[in-house]
C-alpha positions in Angstrom: 15.7 16.9 3.6 13.5 16.8 6.6 11.9 13.7 8.1 8.2 13.7 7.9 5.2 11.4 7.5 2.5 11.1 4.9 -0.7 9.1 4.7 -2.3 7.8 1.5 -5.0 5.5 0.4 -3.2 5.1 -3.0 -1.3 1.7 -2.9 0.7 2.8 -6.0 1.9 6.0 -4.3 2.7 3.9 -1.3 4.8 1.5 -3.4 6.6 4.5 -4.8 7.4 5.7 -1.3 8.8 2.3 -0.4 11.0 2.2 -3.5 12.4 5.6 -2.6 13.3 4.9 1.0 10.0 5.5 2.8 9.1 3.3 5.7 5.6 1.8 6.2 4.7 2.7 9.8 1.1 1.6 9.9 -2.2 0.8 8.1 -5.5 2.2 9.3 -9.0 1.2 8.2 -12.0 3.4 8.1 -15.5 2.8 6.8 -18.0 4.9 4.9 -20.1 2.1 3.6 -17.0 0.2 2.4 -13.7 -0.4 4.1 -10.9 2.0 3.1 -7.2 1.4 4.0 -4.8 4.2 4.6 -1.0 3.6 4.6 1.1 5.7 6.9 4.7 6.3 5.8 7.6 8.0 7.5 11.0 9.0 6.2 13.2 11.7 4.9 12.0 13.9 2.1 8.5 12.3 1.6 7.1 15.7 0.8 9.5 16.0 -2.1 8.7 12.4 -3.3 5.0 13.2 -3.1 5.4 16.2 -5.3 7.5 14.2 -7.8 4.7 11.6 -7.9 1.9 14.1 -8.4 3.9 16.0 -11.1 4.6 12.8 -13.1 8.3 12.9 -12.3 8.4 9.7 -10.3 11.1 7.3 -11.6 11.8 3.9 -10.1 13.2 0.5 -11.0 10.1 -1.4 -12.3 11.1 -4.7 -10.6 11.5 -2.9 -7.3 8.2 -1.2 -7.7 6.4 -4.5 -8.4 8.0 -6.0 -5.3 7.0 -3.0 -3.2 3.5 -3.2 -4.5 3.2 -6.9 -3.8 4.6 -6.3 -0.3 2.0 -3.7 0.5 -0.8 -6.0 -0.8 0.4 -8.9 1.3 0.5 -6.7 4.4 -2.9 -5.2 3.6 -4.6 -8.5 3.1 -3.0 -10.0 6.2 -4.4 -7.1 8.2 -7.8 -7.5 6.6 -7.9 -11.2 7.5 -6.9 -10.4 11.1 -9.7 -7.7 11.3 -12.7 -9.5 10.1 -11.8 -11.4 7.1 -11.8 -10.9 3.3 -12.8 -13.0 0.4 -9.8 -12.0 -1.7 -6.9 -14.4 -1.8 -4.2 -13.0 -4.1 -2.1 -16.2 -4.0 -5.2 -18.4 -4.7 -4.4 -20.7 -1.8 -8.1 -20.8 -0.7 -10.6 -20.8 -3.5 -13.4 -22.2 -1.4 -15.3 -18.9 -1.4 -15.7 -19.2 -5.2 -18.8 -21.0 -6.5 -19.6 -22.4 -9.9 -22.6 -20.9 -11.7 
């Protein structure tokens, strides 16, 4: 297997790559009216893993997948807060942005 890199905006695909040995090497943001995050992964055999994912052949431990997904979300929302803020607070530590109607 060769070492390569892949970029995706799909957080579920990214969690799959993490579960299967991929390494998150960065997150980029771009805007076309709304902010879009791209996850950059590096590792051996990512092209093969990507094909398995697209073909519906992706198999992972569900607990590991959930942990990888939560890890990506935490990193993503920390980056968003650093780069201009976000109203989303997944752990509900700050609910001050919510108003009663």
